[in-house]
N, C-alpha and C positions, 0 to 999 in steps of 0.2 A: 804658664806659671804653675799649674797643678803638677806637671811633670817635675819641675824643679823642687817643689815642696815635698813630693813623695821621695825623690832622690835624696834630699837633705835628711829626711827621716831615716832612710836606709843608712846613710853615712853616719849619723849620730848613733844609731843602734849598733853599728859595727864598732865605733869608737868605744862604746861601753863594754865591749868584750875584751878589750886590750888591758893588760895589767898596768899598774902605775900610770893611770891616765885620769885627767880631769878636763872637762871642756864645757863651754857654754855657747849658746846661740846668741849672736849679736843682733839686736833689734835696732836698726837705724832710726834716728829721729833728729829733730832740729838741734838738739843739744850735743850730738855726737859728731865727731870728725868723720868726714865722708871717705869712702873707699876702703873702710876696714872690712876684712874678710868675714864671711857669714858665720863661721865656726872658729873659735879661738880656744886653745887649750894648751895643756902640757902633757907630754908623754915621756915618761922616764927622765924627767928633768929638762926636757927640751920644748921650747915654745913651738907650737904647731898651729897653723892658720890655714883654713880651707875656704876658698871662694867657690861656692856651689853654683853650677850652671846646668841648665837642661842640655840635652843633646844638640840643640840648635843655638844655645846661648853663647854669648861672647863677653869676656871681661872688658870693662872700660879701661881707657888709658890710666885713669887714676887708680883703679883697682890693681892693675899691673904694676904701677909705680909702688904702691904700698906693699905688694907681695915682694918686689925686689928689695925694698928697704928691710923687710923682715928677714929675708934670706941673707942679705949682707951683714945683718946684725947677729947671725948665727942660728936663727930659727929655721924652721922648715915651713914654707908657705907655697901654695900652688893653687891653680884653678883646677877644679875637679868636676867631671861630668860623667855620665854613663860610658862615654867613649874611652876614658882613661882610668876608670874606677879600679879595675883589677891591678893596674900598675901602681896606682897610689896606695891601694890597700897593702900591697906587698911592701912598699916603702914604709908605711906606718907600722907594720909588723916588725920590720927590721929596726926601726927607731925604738920600739917598745922593748927590743932585745938588746939595746945598747949600741947598735951600729950607727955610724955617722953617715947620714944620707944627705947628699946635696940636693 
């Protein structure tokens, strides 16, 4: 869990460097719908949602379903871990520059 929290902090610090962005950390509780990604925000007018995992973590079926719904609605949602962080960072930069990323 500690690795995931440190990685989440790294991801949030990176997001803060992007222009035209706003995001927040989702804190799950009994009053919230399950499966919502850990970080939700907007970059250059596009909804962005990141499910943060450690290098050994795996998204649940419900989390993957919610990510799919967001993507089908036109947002950009993905599972991100240290393994694919550089690729995701590149896509987030492109979104911040107005490119359409699937």
